[in-house]
Wavefront OBJ file of the C-alpha trace (Angstrom):
o trace
v 179.001 102.570 255.585
v 180.285 102.947 258.987
v 184.294 104.539 259.520
v 186.362 101.725 260.936
v 189.776 102.024 262.502
v 193.356 102.247 261.309
v 193.743 98.686 260.492
v 192.364 96.841 257.320
v 189.055 95.333 257.612
v 188.869 93.675 254.118
v 191.414 91.850 252.076
v 190.461 91.319 248.531
v 192.296 88.584 247.074
v 192.511 88.062 242.920
v 193.155 84.276 241.635
v 193.141 82.887 238.293
v 191.321 79.180 238.159
v 193.234 77.771 235.569
v 196.360 78.550 237.214
v 197.358 75.419 239.178
v 197.123 75.364 242.854
v 195.022 78.383 242.800
v 192.020 77.084 244.322
v 194.401 76.268 247.605
v 194.701 79.784 248.133
v 191.002 80.467 248.731
v 190.717 81.793 252.520
v 187.664 81.152 254.663
v 185.222 84.040 253.588
v 183.598 85.046 250.641
v 184.315 83.878 247.287
v 183.220 85.413 243.908
v 184.205 83.606 240.293
v 183.771 85.762 237.292
v 184.510 83.029 234.711
v 182.288 82.697 232.022
v 180.243 85.202 233.645
v 181.313 88.299 231.588
v 182.920 88.673 228.269
v 186.566 88.060 229.033
v 189.266 90.531 227.609
v 191.579 87.696 226.765
v 189.848 87.387 223.658
v 191.034 90.618 222.535
v 194.581 90.507 220.981
v 195.139 94.019 221.583
v 194.503 92.731 225.614
v 195.363 89.573 226.484
v 198.850 90.908 227.779
v 197.767 93.150 229.785
v 196.054 93.682 232.875
v 192.821 94.501 234.794
v 195.396 97.762 236.042
v 195.122 99.200 233.004
v 192.754 101.603 232.240
v 191.759 100.531 228.798
v 191.333 97.176 230.082
v 189.764 98.029 233.557
v 186.784 99.761 231.458
v 186.495 97.466 229.143
v 185.492 95.018 232.236
v 183.693 97.578 234.003
v 181.398 98.765 230.956
v 180.274 94.784 230.586
v 176.472 94.396 231.118
v 176.523 93.372 234.865
v 179.533 94.041 235.836
v 178.926 97.106 238.072
v 176.257 95.228 239.760
v 178.733 92.738 240.495
v 180.838 94.969 242.129
v 177.933 96.330 243.974
v 177.159 93.192 245.297
v 180.391 91.726 246.473
v 181.303 94.988 248.497
v 178.000 95.225 250.129
v 178.445 91.699 250.795
v 181.887 92.513 252.400
v 180.362 95.100 254.659
v 177.708 92.996 255.778
v 180.079 90.283 257.129
v 182.166 92.780 258.540
v 179.240 94.446 260.332
v 178.194 91.562 261.775
v 181.324 90.563 263.923
v 180.303 91.667 267.469
v 184.123 92.806 268.332
v 185.148 95.288 266.213
v 188.921 94.834 266.885
v 188.755 91.451 265.551
v 187.021 91.965 262.089
v 188.587 91.171 258.804
v 186.803 89.838 255.953
v 188.756 88.043 253.292
v 187.244 87.861 249.457
v 188.661 86.051 246.921
v 187.272 87.505 243.243
v 188.389 84.891 240.693
v 188.393 84.532 236.594
v 189.748 81.645 234.643
v 193.837 83.899 234.421
v 193.547 85.970 236.912
v 194.916 89.020 235.099
v 191.842 90.957 233.814
v 188.371 90.327 234.981
v 189.375 89.697 238.771
v 191.528 91.949 238.981
v 189.291 95.501 237.440
v 186.666 94.412 239.581
v 188.534 93.747 242.582
v 190.220 97.397 242.429
v 186.798 98.305 241.630
v 185.318 96.965 245.074
v 188.549 98.460 246.935
v 187.171 101.940 245.638
v 183.619 101.278 246.600
v 184.660 100.453 250.181
v 187.652 102.721 251.152
v 185.114 105.589 249.658
v 182.564 104.049 252.264
v 185.478 104.376 255.040
v 187.003 100.424 255.122
v 190.270 100.130 255.074
v 190.616 97.302 252.118
v 194.124 96.199 250.185
v 194.172 93.872 247.466
v 196.159 91.570 246.558
v 196.656 90.292 242.963
v 197.897 86.413 243.026
v 198.344 85.339 239.464
v 198.268 88.828 237.847
v 202.220 88.358 237.122
v 202.356 84.469 236.006
v 202.246 83.859 232.365
v 199.027 84.439 230.554
v 197.426 81.348 230.087
v 196.755 81.025 225.924
v 193.885 78.260 226.480
v 190.878 80.105 227.762
l 1 2 3 4 5 6 7 8 9 10 11 12 13 14 15 16 17 18 19 20 21 22 23 24 25 26 27 28 29 30 31 32 33 34 35 36 37 38 39 40 41 42 43 44 45 46 47 48 49 50 51 52 53 54 55 56 57 58 59 60 61 62 63 64 65 66 67 68 69 70 71 72 73 74 75 76 77 78 79 80 81 82 83 84 85 86 87 88 89 90 91 92 93 94 95 96 97 98 99 100 101 102 103 104 105 106 107 108 109 110 111 112 113 114 115 116 117 118 119 120 121 122 123 124 125 126 127 128 129 130 131 132 133 134 135 136 137 138 139
Protein backbone atom coordinates (compact mmCIF):
# COMPACT_ATOMS: atom_id res chain seq x y z
CA UNK A 1 0.00 0.00 0.00
CA UNK A 2 1.06 3.57 -0.56
CA UNK A 3 1.57 6.23 2.12
CA UNK A 4 -1.08 8.94 1.87
CA UNK A 5 -1.33 12.55 3.03
CA UNK A 6 -2.88 13.59 6.34
CA UNK A 7 -6.42 13.78 4.97
CA UNK A 8 -8.91 11.00 5.62
CA UNK A 9 -8.88 8.63 2.70
CA UNK A 10 -11.22 5.85 3.82
CA UNK A 11 -14.37 6.41 5.84
CA UNK A 12 -15.88 3.26 7.31
CA UNK A 13 -19.51 3.33 8.51
CA UNK A 14 -21.17 0.51 10.40
CA UNK A 15 -24.92 0.08 10.43
CA UNK A 16 -27.55 -2.32 11.69
CA UNK A 17 -29.91 -3.16 8.84
CA UNK A 18 -32.81 -3.91 11.19
CA UNK A 19 -32.90 -0.32 12.48
CA UNK A 20 -35.44 1.96 10.76
CA UNK A 21 -33.84 4.09 8.06
CA UNK A 22 -30.53 2.23 8.18
CA UNK A 23 -30.33 1.61 4.46
CA UNK A 24 -30.77 5.33 3.79
CA UNK A 25 -27.44 5.96 5.56
CA UNK A 26 -25.45 4.10 2.91
CA UNK A 27 -23.17 6.35 0.86
CA UNK A 28 -21.92 5.79 -2.64
CA UNK A 29 -19.02 3.40 -2.32
CA UNK A 30 -18.49 -0.13 -1.12
CA UNK A 31 -21.13 -2.04 0.84
CA UNK A 32 -20.70 -5.29 2.76
CA UNK A 33 -23.53 -7.00 4.66
CA UNK A 34 -22.26 -9.49 7.24
CA UNK A 35 -25.75 -10.43 8.46
CA UNK A 36 -26.39 -14.14 8.07
CA UNK A 37 -22.84 -14.86 6.91
CA UNK A 38 -21.07 -15.21 10.26
CA UNK A 39 -22.07 -16.30 13.75
CA UNK A 40 -23.84 -13.56 15.66
CA UNK A 41 -22.67 -12.70 19.20
CA UNK A 42 -26.22 -11.46 19.80
CA UNK A 43 -27.26 -15.09 20.28
CA UNK A 44 -24.95 -15.42 23.31
CA UNK A 45 -26.69 -13.78 26.30
CA UNK A 46 -23.28 -12.87 27.77
CA UNK A 47 -22.48 -10.79 24.68
CA UNK A 48 -25.90 -9.53 23.57
CA UNK A 49 -25.73 -6.12 25.26
CA UNK A 50 -22.03 -5.54 24.61
CA UNK A 51 -20.45 -4.32 21.37
CA UNK A 52 -17.70 -5.18 18.92
CA UNK A 53 -15.51 -2.65 20.73
CA UNK A 54 -15.42 -5.01 23.73
CA UNK A 55 -12.28 -7.20 23.48
CA UNK A 56 -14.18 -10.45 24.17
CA UNK A 57 -16.83 -9.72 21.55
CA UNK A 58 -14.22 -8.59 19.04
CA UNK A 59 -12.19 -11.76 19.60
CA UNK A 60 -15.34 -13.88 19.21
CA UNK A 61 -16.21 -12.20 15.90
CA UNK A 62 -12.70 -12.22 14.45
CA UNK A 63 -12.19 -15.90 15.39
CA UNK A 64 -15.21 -16.90 13.26
CA UNK A 65 -14.27 -18.87 10.14
CA UNK A 66 -13.97 -16.58 7.15
CA UNK A 67 -14.06 -13.27 9.01
CA UNK A 68 -10.37 -12.42 8.65
CA UNK A 69 -10.61 -13.17 4.93
CA UNK A 70 -13.54 -10.74 4.79
CA UNK A 71 -11.47 -8.11 6.65
CA UNK A 72 -8.70 -8.48 4.08
CA UNK A 73 -11.17 -8.39 1.17
CA UNK A 74 -12.78 -5.18 2.42
CA UNK A 75 -9.43 -3.50 3.10
CA UNK A 76 -7.95 -4.50 -0.25
CA UNK A 77 -11.11 -3.44 -2.10
CA UNK A 78 -11.06 -0.03 -0.42
CA UNK A 79 -7.37 0.32 -1.25
CA UNK A 80 -8.02 -0.61 -4.88
CA UNK A 81 -10.77 1.98 -5.24
CA UNK A 82 -8.65 4.59 -3.46
CA UNK A 83 -5.69 4.04 -5.75
CA UNK A 84 -7.87 4.15 -8.87
CA UNK A 85 -8.58 7.87 -8.43
CA UNK A 86 -6.53 9.98 -10.84
CA UNK A 87 -6.34 13.03 -8.57
CA UNK A 88 -4.79 12.04 -5.24
CA UNK A 89 -6.09 15.24 -3.59
CA UNK A 90 -9.70 14.11 -3.99
CA UNK A 91 -9.45 10.52 -2.87
CA UNK A 92 -12.12 9.45 -0.42
CA UNK A 93 -13.65 6.01 -0.28
CA UNK A 94 -16.84 5.34 1.68
CA UNK A 95 -17.26 1.80 2.96
CA UNK A 96 -20.43 0.66 4.73
CA UNK A 97 -20.25 -2.54 6.77
CA UNK A 98 -23.60 -3.85 7.94
CA UNK A 99 -24.93 -6.55 10.20
CA UNK A 100 -28.38 -7.00 11.69
CA UNK A 101 -28.07 -4.80 14.80
CA UNK A 102 -24.95 -2.77 14.06
CA UNK A 103 -23.36 -3.57 17.41
CA UNK A 104 -21.25 -6.70 17.09
CA UNK A 105 -20.04 -8.11 13.76
CA UNK A 106 -19.97 -4.91 11.72
CA UNK A 107 -18.22 -3.01 14.51
CA UNK A 108 -15.52 -5.63 15.11
CA UNK A 109 -14.89 -6.08 11.39
CA UNK A 110 -14.76 -2.32 10.71
CA UNK A 111 -12.23 -1.81 13.49
CA UNK A 112 -10.10 -4.64 12.08
CA UNK A 113 -10.33 -3.17 8.56
CA UNK A 114 -9.32 0.24 9.91
CA UNK A 115 -6.29 -1.26 11.67
CA UNK A 116 -5.30 -3.07 8.46
CA UNK A 117 -5.57 0.11 6.39
CA UNK A 118 -3.73 2.25 8.95
CA UNK A 119 -0.90 -0.29 9.07
CA UNK A 120 -0.58 0.31 5.33
CA UNK A 121 -0.37 4.09 5.84
CA UNK A 122 -3.94 4.85 4.76
CA UNK A 123 -5.71 7.43 6.91
CA UNK A 124 -8.98 5.90 8.02
CA UNK A 125 -11.92 7.01 10.16
CA UNK A 126 -14.67 4.81 11.57
CA UNK A 127 -18.22 5.85 12.49
CA UNK A 128 -20.49 3.32 14.19
CA UNK A 129 -23.93 4.70 13.40
CA UNK A 130 -26.09 2.27 15.41
CA UNK A 131 -23.79 1.06 18.17
CA UNK A 132 -25.60 3.09 20.84
CA UNK A 133 -29.15 2.27 19.75
CA UNK A 134 -31.21 -0.23 21.75
CA UNK A 135 -30.46 -3.89 21.07
CA UNK A 136 -32.85 -5.46 18.58
CA UNK A 137 -34.02 -8.49 20.50
CA UNK A 138 -35.31 -10.67 17.63
CA UNK A 139 -32.44 -11.18 15.24
